[in-house]
N, CA, C, O and the ligand as a Tripos MOL2 file, in Angstrom:
@<TRIPOS>MOLECULE
protein
  285   283    72     0     0
PROTEIN
NO_CHARGES

@<TRIPOS>ATOM
      1 N         161.6750  170.2740   85.5090 N.3       1 MET1
      2 CA        161.3630  170.5900   84.1210 C.3       1 MET1
      3 C         159.9870  170.0120   83.7650 C.2       1 MET1
      4 O         159.7250  168.8300   83.9860 O.2       1 MET1
      5 N         159.1200  170.8550   83.2140 N.am      2 LYS2
      6 CA        157.7730  170.4020   82.8890 C.3       2 LYS2
      7 C         157.6280  170.1830   81.3910 C.2       2 LYS2
      8 O         158.1880  170.9210   80.5800 O.2       2 LYS2
      9 N         156.8660  169.1570   81.0440 N.am      3 ARG3
     10 CA        156.5420  168.9450   79.6410 C.3       3 ARG3
     11 C         155.1750  168.2780   79.5720 C.2       3 ARG3
     12 O         154.7390  167.6360   80.5270 O.2       3 ARG3
     13 N         154.5040  168.4330   78.4380 N.am      4 ASN4
     14 CA        153.1980  167.8170   78.2920 C.3       4 ASN4
     15 C         153.3510  166.3550   77.9140 C.2       4 ASN4
     16 O         154.2570  165.9810   77.1690 O.2       4 ASN4
     17 N         152.4480  165.5320   78.4410 N.am      5 GLY5
     18 CA        152.5070  164.1170   78.1120 C.3       5 GLY5
     19 C         151.4330  163.3600   78.8600 C.2       5 GLY5
     20 O         150.5440  163.9480   79.4780 O.2       5 GLY5
     21 N         151.5310  162.0570   78.7940 N.am      6 LEU6
     22 CA        150.5520  161.1710   79.4100 C.3       6 LEU6
     23 C         151.0580  160.7630   80.7930 C.2       6 LEU6
     24 O         152.1530  160.2170   80.9300 O.2       6 LEU6
     25 N         150.2520  161.0330   81.8040 N.am      7 CYS7
     26 CA        150.6310  160.6410   83.1620 C.3       7 CYS7
     27 C         150.7310  159.1130   83.2480 C.2       7 CYS7
     28 O         149.7930  158.4130   82.8660 O.2       7 CYS7
     29 N         151.8590  158.5910   83.7460 N.am      8 VAL8
     30 CA        152.0310  157.1390   83.8030 C.3       8 VAL8
     31 C         151.1310  156.5140   84.8630 C.2       8 VAL8
     32 O         150.9350  155.2990   84.8710 O.2       8 VAL8
     33 N         150.5890  157.3250   85.7460 N.am      9 HIS9
     34 CA        149.7810  156.7840   86.8300 C.3       9 HIS9
     35 C         148.3030  156.7540   86.4910 C.2       9 HIS9
     36 O         147.6710  155.7040   86.6110 O.2       9 HIS9
     37 N         147.7320  157.8770   86.0700 N.am     10 CYS10
     38 CA        146.2850  157.9300   85.8250 C.3      10 CYS10
     39 C         145.9400  158.0750   84.3450 C.2      10 CYS10
     40 O         144.7660  158.0000   83.9820 O.2      10 CYS10
     41 N         146.9390  158.2810   83.4830 N.am     11 GLY11
     42 CA        146.6830  158.3360   82.0440 C.3      11 GLY11
     43 C         146.1810  159.6700   81.5440 C.2      11 GLY11
     44 O         145.8340  159.7940   80.3700 O.2      11 GLY11
     45 N         146.1330  160.6870   82.4140 N.am     12 LYS12
     46 CA        145.6820  162.0150   82.0060 C.3      12 LYS12
     47 C         146.7770  162.7170   81.1930 C.2      12 LYS12
     48 O         147.9670  162.5670   81.4700 O.2      12 LYS12
     49 N         146.3490  163.4830   80.1870 N.am     13 ILE13
     50 CA        147.3240  164.2860   79.4450 C.3      13 ILE13
     51 C         147.4170  165.6380   80.1330 C.2      13 ILE13
     52 O         146.4260  166.3580   80.2560 O.2      13 ILE13
     53 N         148.6130  165.9680   80.5770 N.am     14 ASP14
     54 CA        148.7990  167.1560   81.4060 C.3      14 ASP14
     55 C         150.2590  167.5580   81.3390 C.2      14 ASP14
     56 O         151.0660  166.8880   80.6940 O.2      14 ASP14
     57 N         150.5980  168.6510   82.0060 N.am     15 GLN15
     58 CA        152.0140  168.9830   82.1790 C.3      15 GLN15
     59 C         152.5740  168.0130   83.1980 C.2      15 GLN15
     60 O         152.0350  167.8830   84.2970 O.2      15 GLN15
     61 N         153.6430  167.3370   82.8470 N.am     16 LEU16
     62 CA        154.1380  166.2640   83.7070 C.3      16 LEU16
     63 C         155.3770  166.6740   84.4840 C.2      16 LEU16
     64 O         156.2140  167.4420   84.0120 O.2      16 LEU16
     65 N         155.4610  166.1320   85.6910 N.am     17 MET17
     66 CA        156.6720  166.2300   86.4900 C.3      17 MET17
     67 C         157.0730  164.8020   86.8090 C.2      17 MET17
     68 O         156.3090  164.0870   87.4570 O.2      17 MET17
     69 N         158.2370  164.3680   86.3780 N.am     18 HIS18
     70 CA        158.6830  162.9890   86.5680 C.3      18 HIS18
     71 C         157.6320  162.0130   86.0640 C.2      18 HIS18
     72 O         157.3070  161.0410   86.7470 O.2      18 HIS18
     73 N         157.0970  162.2640   84.8690 N.am     19 ASP19
     74 CA        156.1140  161.3910   84.2240 C.3      19 ASP19
     75 C         154.7640  161.3510   84.9350 C.2      19 ASP19
     76 O         153.9370  160.4910   84.6320 O.2      19 ASP19
     77 N         154.5300  162.2620   85.8700 N.am     20 LEU20
     78 CA        153.2590  162.2670   86.5810 C.3      20 LEU20
     79 C         152.5730  163.6190   86.4120 C.2      20 LEU20
     80 O         153.2400  164.6500   86.3250 O.2      20 LEU20
     81 N         151.2160  163.6160   86.3660 N.am     21 CYS21
     82 CA        150.4780  164.8720   86.3540 C.3      21 CYS21
     83 C         150.5720  165.4970   87.7500 C.2      21 CYS21
     84 O         151.0200  164.8550   88.7000 O.2      21 CYS21
     85 N         150.1440  166.7480   87.8570 N.am     22 ASN22
     86 CA        150.2440  167.4660   89.1280 C.3      22 ASN22
     87 C         149.6230  166.7070   90.2890 C.2      22 ASN22
     88 O         150.2090  166.5850   91.3650 O.2      22 ASN22
     89 N         148.4000  166.1920   90.0410 N.am     23 GLU23
     90 CA        147.6700  165.4890   91.0900 C.3      23 GLU23
     91 C         148.4360  164.2570   91.5710 C.2      23 GLU23
     92 O         148.6340  164.0580   92.7700 O.2      23 GLU23
     93 N         148.8600  163.4370   90.6120 N.am     24 CYS24
     94 CA        149.5560  162.1990   90.9730 C.3      24 CYS24
     95 C         150.9190  162.5100   91.5890 C.2      24 CYS24
     96 O         151.3940  161.7780   92.4570 O.2      24 CYS24
     97 N         151.5460  163.6010   91.1370 N.am     25 TYR25
     98 CA        152.8320  163.9670   91.6960 C.3      25 TYR25
     99 C         152.6800  164.2960   93.1760 C.2      25 TYR25
    100 O         153.5040  163.9000   94.0000 O.2      25 TYR25
    101 N         151.6070  165.0310   93.5050 N.am     26 GLU26
    102 CA        151.3710  165.3780   94.9090 C.3      26 GLU26
    103 C         151.0820  164.1440   95.7390 C.2      26 GLU26
    104 O         151.5950  163.9930   96.8480 O.2      26 GLU26
    105 N         150.2460  163.2480   95.1860 N.am     27 ILE27
    106 CA        149.9380  161.9990   95.8830 C.3      27 ILE27
    107 C         151.2280  161.2180   96.1130 C.2      27 ILE27
    108 O         151.4490  160.6600   97.1880 O.2      27 ILE27
    109 N         152.0810  161.1890   95.0790 N.am     28 GLU28
    110 CA        153.3230  160.4410   95.2150 C.3      28 GLU28
    111 C         154.2310  161.0430   96.2870 C.2      28 GLU28
    112 O         154.8730  160.3180   97.0480 O.2      28 GLU28
    113 N         154.2760  162.3720   96.3390 N.am     29 GLN29
    114 CA        155.0960  163.0030   97.3780 C.3      29 GLN29
    115 C         154.6080  162.5960   98.7630 C.2      29 GLN29
    116 O         155.4100  162.3300   99.6580 O.2      29 GLN29
    117 N         153.2680  162.5500   98.9370 N.am     30 ASN30
    118 CA        152.7080  162.1250  100.2210 C.3      30 ASN30
    119 C         153.0230  160.6610  100.4920 C.2      30 ASN30
    120 O         153.3340  160.2830  101.6220 O.2      30 ASN30
    121 N         152.9410  159.8340   99.4410 N.am     31 ASN31
    122 CA        153.2650  158.4160   99.5940 C.3      31 ASN31
    123 C         154.7140  158.2350  100.0220 C.2      31 ASN31
    124 O         155.0150  157.4150  100.8880 O.2      31 ASN31
    125 N         155.6110  159.0070   99.4080 N.am     32 ILE32
    126 CA        157.0260  158.9070   99.7490 C.3      32 ILE32
    127 C         157.2250  159.2390  101.2260 C.2      32 ILE32
    128 O         157.9600  158.5550  101.9380 O.2      32 ILE32
    129 N         156.5480  160.3150  101.6750 N.am     33 LYS33
    130 CA        156.6570  160.7140  103.0800 C.3      33 LYS33
    131 C         156.1760  159.5940  103.9930 C.2      33 LYS33
    132 O         156.8200  159.2680  104.9900 O.2      33 LYS33
    133 N         155.0220  159.0030  103.6330 N.am     34 ALA34
    134 CA        154.4330  157.9420  104.4560 C.3      34 ALA34
    135 C         155.3640  156.7320  104.5150 C.2      34 ALA34
    136 O         155.5720  156.1570  105.5830 O.2      34 ALA34
    137 N         155.9190  156.3510  103.3740 N.am     35 VAL35
    138 CA        156.8000  155.1750  103.3280 C.3      35 VAL35
    139 C         158.0770  155.4470  104.1170 C.2      35 VAL35
    140 O         158.5570  154.5770  104.8440 O.2      35 VAL35
    141 N         158.6280  156.6530  103.9750 N.am     36 LYS36
    142 CA        159.8640  156.9780  104.6920 C.3      36 LYS36
    143 C         159.6540  156.9230  106.1990 C.2      36 LYS36
    144 O         160.5290  156.4910  106.9480 O.2      36 LYS36
    145 N         158.4670  157.3720  106.6300 N.am     37 LYS37
    146 CA        158.1410  157.3400  108.0510 C.3      37 LYS37
    147 C         158.1500  155.9040  108.5630 C.2      37 LYS37
    148 O         158.7150  155.6120  109.6170 O.2      37 LYS37
    149 N         157.5080  155.0010  107.7950 N.am     38 VAL38
    150 CA        157.4550  153.5920  108.1900 C.3      38 VAL38
    151 C         158.8600  152.9800  108.1700 C.2      38 VAL38
    152 O         159.2260  152.2210  109.0680 O.2      38 VAL38
    153 N         159.6460  153.3170  107.1340 N.am     39 LEU39
    154 CA        161.0000  152.7680  107.0280 C.3      39 LEU39
    155 C         161.8820  153.2270  108.1820 C.2      39 LEU39
    156 O         162.7660  152.4990  108.6320 O.2      39 LEU39
    157 N         161.6290  154.4450  108.6520 N.am     40 PHE40
    158 CA        162.4010  154.9880  109.7560 C.3      40 PHE40
    159 C         162.1230  154.1880  111.0310 C.2      40 PHE40
    160 O         163.0290  153.8960  111.8120 O.2      40 PHE40
    161 N         160.8400  153.8420  111.2190 N.am     41 LYS41
    162 CA        160.4210  153.0770  112.3940 C.3      41 LYS41
    163 C         160.7760  151.6050  112.2650 C.2      41 LYS41
    164 O         161.2210  150.9710  113.2220 O.2      41 LYS41
    165 N         160.5690  151.0670  111.0500 N.am     42 TYR42
    166 CA        160.8030  149.6450  110.7940 C.3      42 TYR42
    167 C         161.7450  149.5000  109.6040 C.2      42 TYR42
    168 O         161.2950  149.2580  108.4840 O.2      42 TYR42
    169 N         163.0550  149.6470  109.8390 N.am     43 PRO43
    170 CA        164.0220  149.6750  108.7230 C.3      43 PRO43
    171 C         164.0680  148.3810  107.9140 C.2      43 PRO43
    172 O         164.5280  148.3920  106.7730 O.2      43 PRO43
    173 N         163.6050  147.2770  108.4750 N.am     44 ASN44
    174 CA        163.7000  146.0110  107.7480 C.3      44 ASN44
    175 C         162.4160  145.6320  107.0190 C.2      44 ASN44
    176 O         162.2390  144.4770  106.6300 O.2      44 ASN44
    177 N         161.5220  146.5990  106.8330 N.am     45 SER45
    178 CA        160.2600  146.3090  106.1660 C.3      45 SER45
    179 C         160.4880  145.9200  104.7080 C.2      45 SER45
    180 O         161.3760  146.4560  104.0460 O.2      45 SER45
    181 N         159.6820  144.9880  104.2180 N.am     46 ASN46
    182 CA        159.7000  144.7030  102.7880 C.3      46 ASN46
    183 C         158.4830  145.3770  102.1320 C.2      46 ASN46
    184 O         157.6940  146.0380  102.8080 O.2      46 ASN46
    185 N         158.3440  145.2040  100.8270 N.am     47 ALA47
    186 CA        157.2900  145.9010  100.0940 C.3      47 ALA47
    187 C         155.9030  145.5710  100.6460 C.2      47 ALA47
    188 O         155.0230  146.4310  100.6860 O.2      47 ALA47
    189 N         155.7170  144.3230  101.0700 N.am     48 ILE48
    190 CA        154.4000  143.9220  101.5850 C.3      48 ILE48
    191 C         154.1120  144.6250  102.9110 C.2      48 ILE48
    192 O         153.0180  145.1500  103.1190 O.2      48 ILE48
    193 N         155.1040  144.6320  103.8090 N.am     49 ASP49
    194 CA        154.9450  145.3470  105.0890 C.3      49 ASP49
    195 C         154.6180  146.8070  104.8380 C.2      49 ASP49
    196 O         153.7130  147.3700  105.4540 O.2      49 ASP49
    197 N         155.3660  147.4140  103.9230 N.am     50 LEU50
    198 CA        155.1780  148.8450  103.6370 C.3      50 LEU50
    199 C         153.7760  149.0960  103.0920 C.2      50 LEU50
    200 O         153.1260  150.0820  103.4410 O.2      50 LEU50
    201 N         153.3230  148.1890  102.2310 N.am     51 SER51
    202 CA        151.9990  148.3360  101.6490 C.3      51 SER51
    203 C         150.9360  148.2800  102.7370 C.2      51 SER51
    204 O         150.0140  149.0950  102.7500 O.2      51 SER51
    205 N         151.0620  147.3180  103.6500 N.am     52 ILE52
    206 CA        150.0810  147.1690  104.7220 C.3      52 ILE52
    207 C         150.1010  148.3980  105.6360 C.2      52 ILE52
    208 O         149.0480  148.9200  106.0030 O.2      52 ILE52
    209 N         151.3000  148.8560  106.0020 N.am     53 LYS53
    210 CA        151.4030  149.9410  106.9810 C.3      53 LYS53
    211 C         151.0490  151.3060  106.4120 C.2      53 LYS53
    212 O         150.6140  152.1890  107.1520 O.2      53 LYS53
    213 N         151.2300  151.4940  105.0990 N.am     54 THR54
    214 CA        150.9440  152.8030  104.5120 C.3      54 THR54
    215 C         149.6140  152.8460  103.7740 C.2      54 THR54
    216 O         149.0720  153.9250  103.5340 O.2      54 THR54
    217 N         149.0740  151.6600  103.4070 N.am     55 GLY55
    218 CA        147.8470  151.6340  102.6310 C.3      55 GLY55
    219 C         148.0820  151.8870  101.1440 C.2      55 GLY55
    220 O         147.1260  152.0080  100.3780 O.2      55 GLY55
    221 N         149.3390  151.9660  100.7340 N.am     56 ILE56
    222 CA        149.6720  152.1410   99.3170 C.3      56 ILE56
    223 C         149.7630  150.7520   98.6860 C.2      56 ILE56
    224 O         150.2250  149.8110   99.3310 O.2      56 ILE56
    225 N         149.3310  150.6160   97.4390 N.am     57 SER57
    226 CA        149.3850  149.3030   96.7920 C.3      57 SER57
    227 C         150.8370  148.8460   96.6450 C.2      57 SER57
    228 O         151.7540  149.6660   96.6100 O.2      57 SER57
    229 N         151.0350  147.5280   96.5600 N.am     58 ILE58
    230 CA        152.3880  146.9910   96.4060 C.3      58 ILE58
    231 C         153.0010  147.5100   95.1090 C.2      58 ILE58
    232 O         154.1930  147.8130   95.0530 O.2      58 ILE58
    233 N         152.1770  147.6080   94.0700 N.am     59 ASP59
    234 CA        152.6390  148.1920   92.8030 C.3      59 ASP59
    235 C         153.1980  149.5880   93.0220 C.2      59 ASP59
    236 O         154.2580  149.9410   92.5060 O.2      59 ASP59
    237 N         152.4650  150.3670   93.7940 N.am     60 GLY60
    238 CA        152.8840  151.7370   94.0710 C.3      60 GLY60
    239 C         154.2000  151.7720   94.8190 C.2      60 GLY60
    240 O         155.0760  152.5860   94.5260 O.2      60 GLY60
    241 N         154.3270  150.8790   95.7890 N.am     61 ILE61
    242 CA        155.5630  150.8110   96.5850 C.3      61 ILE61
    243 C         156.7490  150.4210   95.6970 C.2      61 ILE61
    244 O         157.8040  151.0540   95.7470 O.2      61 ILE61
    245 N         156.5660  149.3710   94.8810 N.am     62 THR62
    246 CA        157.6910  148.9250   94.0550 C.3      62 THR62
    247 C         158.0620  149.9970   93.0390 C.2      62 THR62
    248 O         159.2300  150.1310   92.6770 O.2      62 THR62
    249 N         157.0730  150.7620   92.5780 N.am     63 ARG63
    250 CA        157.3780  151.8440   91.6470 C.3      63 ARG63
    251 C         158.2670  152.8930   92.3190 C.2      63 ARG63
    252 O         159.2210  153.3930   91.7230 O.2      63 ARG63
    253 N         157.9330  153.2150   93.5750 N.am     64 LEU64
    254 CA        158.7450  154.1960   94.3110 C.3      64 LEU64
    255 C         160.1600  153.6690   94.5280 C.2      64 LEU64
    256 O         161.1360  154.4110   94.4160 O.2      64 LEU64
    257 N         160.2570  152.3650   94.8410 N.am     65 ILE65
    258 CA        161.5740  151.7830   95.0960 C.3      65 ILE65
    259 C         162.3910  151.7860   93.8080 C.2      65 ILE65
    260 O         163.5700  152.1390   93.8160 O.2      65 ILE65
    261 N         161.7620  151.3910   92.7020 N.am     66 LYS66
    262 CA        162.4640  151.3490   91.4100 C.3      66 LYS66
    263 C         162.9700  152.7240   90.9980 C.2      66 LYS66
    264 O         164.0500  152.8640   90.4250 O.2      66 LYS66
    265 N         162.1540  153.7450   91.3080 N.am     67 LYS67
    266 CA        162.5660  155.0950   90.9550 C.3      67 LYS67
    267 C         163.7030  155.6030   91.8260 C.2      67 LYS67
    268 O         164.3410  156.6090   91.5160 O.2      67 LYS67
    269 N         163.9470  154.8880   92.9300 N.am     68 GLY68
    270 CA        165.0440  155.2640   93.8040 C.3      68 GLY68
    271 C         164.7160  156.4310   94.7180 C.2      68 GLY68
    272 O         165.6120  157.0410   95.3020 O.2      68 GLY68
    273 N         163.4060  156.7480   94.8470 N.am     69 THR69
    274 CA        163.0220  157.9060   95.6600 C.3      69 THR69
    275 C         163.1180  157.6140   97.1510 C.2      69 THR69
    276 O         163.0610  158.5330   97.9680 O.2      69 THR69
    277 N         163.2630  156.3410   97.5120 N.am     70 LEU70
    278 CA        163.2410  156.0110   98.9370 C.3      70 LEU70
    279 C         164.6340  155.8290   99.5260 C.2      70 LEU70
    280 O         164.7880  155.6800  100.7380 O.2      70 LEU70
    281 N         165.6320  155.8420   98.6760 N.am     71 ILE71
    282 CA        166.9830  155.5410   99.1630 C.3      71 ILE71
    283 C         167.8260  156.8250   99.2110 C.2      71 ILE71
    284 O         168.9950  156.7820   99.5940 O.2      71 ILE71
    285 ZN        148.0810  161.4430   86.9840 Zn       72 ZN72
@<TRIPOS>BOND
     1     1     2 1
     2     2     3 1
     3     3     4 2
     4     3     5 am
     5     5     6 1
     6     6     7 1
     7     7     8 2
     8     7     9 am
     9     9    10 1
    10    10    11 1
    11    11    12 2
    12    11    13 am
    13    13    14 1
    14    14    15 1
    15    15    16 2
    16    15    17 am
    17    17    18 1
    18    18    19 1
    19    19    20 2
    20    19    21 am
    21    21    22 1
    22    22    23 1
    23    23    24 2
    24    23    25 am
    25    25    26 1
    26    26    27 1
    27    27    28 2
    28    27    29 am
    29    29    30 1
    30    30    31 1
    31    31    32 2
    32    31    33 am
    33    33    34 1
    34    34    35 1
    35    35    36 2
    36    35    37 am
    37    37    38 1
    38    38    39 1
    39    39    40 2
    40    39    41 am
    41    41    42 1
    42    42    43 1
    43    43    44 2
    44    43    45 am
    45    45    46 1
    46    46    47 1
    47    47    48 2
    48    47    49 am
    49    49    50 1
    50    50    51 1
    51    51    52 2
    52    51    53 am
    53    53    54 1
    54    54    55 1
    55    55    56 2
    56    55    57 am
    57    57    58 1
    58    58    59 1
    59    59    60 2
    60    59    61 am
    61    61    62 1
    62    62    63 1
    63    63    64 2
    64    63    65 am
    65    65    66 1
    66    66    67 1
    67    67    68 2
    68    67    69 am
    69    69    70 1
    70    70    71 1
    71    71    72 2
    72    71    73 am
    73    73    74 1
    74    74    75 1
    75    75    76 2
    76    75    77 am
    77    77    78 1
    78    78    79 1
    79    79    80 2
    80    79    81 am
    81    81    82 1
    82    82    83 1
    83    83    84 2
    84    83    85 am
    85    85    86 1
    86    86    87 1
    87    87    88 2
    88    87    89 am
    89    89    90 1
    90    90    91 1
    91    91    92 2
    92    91    93 am
    93    93    94 1
    94    94    95 1
    95    95    96 2
    96    95    97 am
    97    97    98 1
    98    98    99 1
    99    99   100 2
   100    99   101 am
   101   101   102 1
   102   102   103 1
   103   103   104 2
   104   103   105 am
   105   105   106 1
   106   106   107 1
   107   107   108 2
   108   107   109 am
   109   109   110 1
   110   110   111 1
   111   111   112 2
   112   111   113 am
   113   113   114 1
   114   114   115 1
   115   115   116 2
   116   115   117 am
   117   117   118 1
   118   118   119 1
   119   119   120 2
   120   119   121 am
   121   121   122 1
   122   122   123 1
   123   123   124 2
   124   123   125 am
   125   125   126 1
   126   126   127 1
   127   127   128 2
   128   127   129 am
   129   129   130 1
   130   130   131 1
   131   131   132 2
   132   131   133 am
   133   133   134 1
   134   134   135 1
   135   135   136 2
   136   135   137 am
   137   137   138 1
   138   138   139 1
   139   139   140 2
   140   139   141 am
   141   141   142 1
   142   142   143 1
   143   143   144 2
   144   143   145 am
   145   145   146 1
   146   146   147 1
   147   147   148 2
   148   147   149 am
   149   149   150 1
   150   150   151 1
   151   151   152 2
   152   151   153 am
   153   153   154 1
   154   154   155 1
   155   155   156 2
   156   155   157 am
   157   157   158 1
   158   158   159 1
   159   159   160 2
   160   159   161 am
   161   161   162 1
   162   162   163 1
   163   163   164 2
   164   163   165 am
   165   165   166 1
   166   166   167 1
   167   167   168 2
   168   167   169 am
   169   169   170 1
   170   170   171 1
   171   171   172 2
   172   171   173 am
   173   173   174 1
   174   174   175 1
   175   175   176 2
   176   175   177 am
   177   177   178 1
   178   178   179 1
   179   179   180 2
   180   179   181 am
   181   181   182 1
   182   182   183 1
   183   183   184 2
   184   183   185 am
   185   185   186 1
   186   186   187 1
   187   187   188 2
   188   187   189 am
   189   189   190 1
   190   190   191 1
   191   191   192 2
   192   191   193 am
   193   193   194 1
   194   194   195 1
   195   195   196 2
   196   195   197 am
   197   197   198 1
   198   198   199 1
   199   199   200 2
   200   199   201 am
   201   201   202 1
   202   202   203 1
   203   203   204 2
   204   203   205 am
   205   205   206 1
   206   206   207 1
   207   207   208 2
   208   207   209 am
   209   209   210 1
   210   210   211 1
   211   211   212 2
   212   211   213 am
   213   213   214 1
   214   214   215 1
   215   215   216 2
   216   215   217 am
   217   217   218 1
   218   218   219 1
   219   219   220 2
   220   219   221 am
   221   221   222 1
   222   222   223 1
   223   223   224 2
   224   223   225 am
   225   225   226 1
   226   226   227 1
   227   227   228 2
   228   227   229 am
   229   229   230 1
   230   230   231 1
   231   231   232 2
   232   231   233 am
   233   233   234 1
   234   234   235 1
   235   235   236 2
   236   235   237 am
   237   237   238 1
   238   238   239 1
   239   239   240 2
   240   239   241 am
   241   241   242 1
   242   242   243 1
   243   243   244 2
   244   243   245 am
   245   245   246 1
   246   246   247 1
   247   247   248 2
   248   247   249 am
   249   249   250 1
   250   250   251 1
   251   251   252 2
   252   251   253 am
   253   253   254 1
   254   254   255 1
   255   255   256 2
   256   255   257 am
   257   257   258 1
   258   258   259 1
   259   259   260 2
   260   259   261 am
   261   261   262 1
   262   262   263 1
   263   263   264 2
   264   263   265 am
   265   265   266 1
   266   266   267 1
   267   267   268 2
   268   267   269 am
   269   269   270 1
   270   270   271 1
   271   271   272 2
   272   271   273 am
   273   273   274 1
   274   274   275 1
   275   275   276 2
   276   275   277 am
   277   277   278 1
   278   278   279 1
   279   279   280 2
   280   279   281 am
   281   281   282 1
   282   282   283 1
   283   283   284 2
@<TRIPOS>SUBSTRUCTURE
     1 MET1         2 RESIDUE 1 A MET
     2 LYS2         6 RESIDUE 1 A LYS
     3 ARG3        10 RESIDUE 1 A ARG
     4 ASN4        14 RESIDUE 1 A ASN
     5 GLY5        18 RESIDUE 1 A GLY
     6 LEU6        22 RESIDUE 1 A LEU
     7 CYS7        26 RESIDUE 1 A CYS
     8 VAL8        30 RESIDUE 1 A VAL
     9 HIS9        34 RESIDUE 1 A HIS
    10 CYS10       38 RESIDUE 1 A CYS
    11 GLY11       42 RESIDUE 1 A GLY
    12 LYS12       46 RESIDUE 1 A LYS
    13 ILE13       50 RESIDUE 1 A ILE
    14 ASP14       54 RESIDUE 1 A ASP
    15 GLN15       58 RESIDUE 1 A GLN
    16 LEU16       62 RESIDUE 1 A LEU
    17 MET17       66 RESIDUE 1 A MET
    18 HIS18       70 RESIDUE 1 A HIS
    19 ASP19       74 RESIDUE 1 A ASP
    20 LEU20       78 RESIDUE 1 A LEU
    21 CYS21       82 RESIDUE 1 A CYS
    22 ASN22       86 RESIDUE 1 A ASN
    23 GLU23       90 RESIDUE 1 A GLU
    24 CYS24       94 RESIDUE 1 A CYS
    25 TYR25       98 RESIDUE 1 A TYR
    26 GLU26      102 RESIDUE 1 A GLU
    27 ILE27      106 RESIDUE 1 A ILE
    28 GLU28      110 RESIDUE 1 A GLU
    29 GLN29      114 RESIDUE 1 A GLN
    30 ASN30      118 RESIDUE 1 A ASN
    31 ASN31      122 RESIDUE 1 A ASN
    32 ILE32      126 RESIDUE 1 A ILE
    33 LYS33      130 RESIDUE 1 A LYS
    34 ALA34      134 RESIDUE 1 A ALA
    35 VAL35      138 RESIDUE 1 A VAL
    36 LYS36      142 RESIDUE 1 A LYS
    37 LYS37      146 RESIDUE 1 A LYS
    38 VAL38      150 RESIDUE 1 A VAL
    39 LEU39      154 RESIDUE 1 A LEU
    40 PHE40      158 RESIDUE 1 A PHE
    41 LYS41      162 RESIDUE 1 A LYS
    42 TYR42      166 RESIDUE 1 A TYR
    43 PRO43      170 RESIDUE 1 A PRO
    44 ASN44      174 RESIDUE 1 A ASN
    45 SER45      178 RESIDUE 1 A SER
    46 ASN46      182 RESIDUE 1 A ASN
    47 ALA47      186 RESIDUE 1 A ALA
    48 ILE48      190 RESIDUE 1 A ILE
    49 ASP49      194 RESIDUE 1 A ASP
    50 LEU50      198 RESIDUE 1 A LEU
    51 SER51      202 RESIDUE 1 A SER
    52 ILE52      206 RESIDUE 1 A ILE
    53 LYS53      210 RESIDUE 1 A LYS
    54 THR54      214 RESIDUE 1 A THR
    55 GLY55      218 RESIDUE 1 A GLY
    56 ILE56      222 RESIDUE 1 A ILE
    57 SER57      226 RESIDUE 1 A SER
    58 ILE58      230 RESIDUE 1 A ILE
    59 ASP59      234 RESIDUE 1 A ASP
    60 GLY60      238 RESIDUE 1 A GLY
    61 ILE61      242 RESIDUE 1 A ILE
    62 THR62      246 RESIDUE 1 A THR
    63 ARG63      250 RESIDUE 1 A ARG
    64 LEU64      254 RESIDUE 1 A LEU
    65 ILE65      258 RESIDUE 1 A ILE
    66 LYS66      262 RESIDUE 1 A LYS
    67 LYS67      266 RESIDUE 1 A LYS
    68 GLY68      270 RESIDUE 1 A GLY
    69 THR69      274 RESIDUE 1 A THR
    70 LEU70      278 RESIDUE 1 A LEU
    71 ILE71      282 RESIDUE 1 A ILE
    72 ZN72       285 GROUP 0 **** ****
């Protein structure tokens, strides 16, 4: 479901998907894929390990975990 609003990631006003603009939503989908790949290889990784191995900020990782997209 799309609605207009402020992207929680970059602050752009756009049509949002899960509180993200199109651009950030795509980036997030790629981030999720990257994190899942690392988790598959290293199931006991913590947020810091994931951040180092994927290049995503720890903030970004914890946001994905909080949203439950990785489980
Ligand atoms: Zn955005």
